[in-house]
N, C-alpha and C positions, 0 to 999 in steps of 0.2 A: 740495768734493770728494765729499761724500756727504750726502744729505738723508733725513729721516724725515718721513713723513706724521704728521698730528696723531693719527690712530688708532693708528699704531705707537708713537708716543711715549707715549700714554695707556696702552697695554698694557705697555710697559716699566716705567712707574711702578707699575702694578698688580702686576706680577711682583716688582719691587723691594720693595714693601711686604709681600708675602706670603712672601718667601723670606729667612729670617734670614741666610743666607750671603751675601746681596747687600748687606748693610748696609755703607755707606761705600765701595762699589765702583762703578765705571762699567760701562757696557755695552761689551763687546768684540765686534766683528764681524770675522770672519776667513774666509779661504779655505783649504780643505784639499783634497787629492786624494781622489777617490772619487765615488760616485754613478754613474749610468748615462751621464753625458756627460763625465766627466773631473775636474771640480772641483765642490765643494759648499760652501755657506755654513754658517758656524757662528756661534752666538750664545751668549755667556756673560757673567756678571758677573765682573769681574777688577780687579786693581790695575794702575796705570800702570807700564809697563816702559820701560827705556831704548830710544830709537828709535821709540817709538809716536807716531803722529800723533793729535792730539786734535781732534775735530770736535764742535761744538755745533750741535744741530739740534732745534728745538721744545723747548728747555730740557733736552735730554738730552745728556750728555757721552758721546761714542762714541770708543773706543780702536780704532785700526787699526794693525797692524804694517806695517813697510815692504814686505814681500813682498805682503801682501794689498792694500795701497793701490793698487798698479798695476792691479789687477783691479777695484777698487771705485770708481775715479774716475768721477764723474758718476752714480753709482747712486742709486736712490731705494728706501728700505725702507718697506714698507707692512705692515699686518696685515689679513689676509683671513679671513673666515668664510663658508664655502659648503658645498655638499653633500659635498665631499671632506674637510671638517674645517676646522680653524682653525690659522693659523700665520703667521709672517713670510714675506713674499714680497719678493724683490729684483728690481726692474726695472733691469737692468744693460746700458748701451749697449755695453759691451765684449764681451758674450757674442755669439758668432756663431750658436749654437744652444743650446737647453736641452731638458731632458726634459719630459715631459707633466706631471709633478708640480710643476715649477718650482723644485725644490730643488737641481738640479745644472745645470751649464752647461759649454760649451767655448769656448775662445778660439783665435785663429789664432796 
């Protein structure tokens, strides 16, 4: 349903080690309204909630709520460092268009 690149998984592990509040929690990837294209991606460390899908990729447990799952099916999460900065980027086959920064998207 969702995959992570090795680079993204390594960065998640680094963040988990550096952030005391992440101890014992999994990565949650979610969709929320906002951004210049309508929806945007969110990333946080969280506890498992009823109804969550749990996906394992590159040794990382990823939590996805039911609403977000429909928009993240088939997506790949990468970590990119370039002239614009560094951050997680989602290659999402469900997005019909996205903004220039790659942080928000639209679906039909």
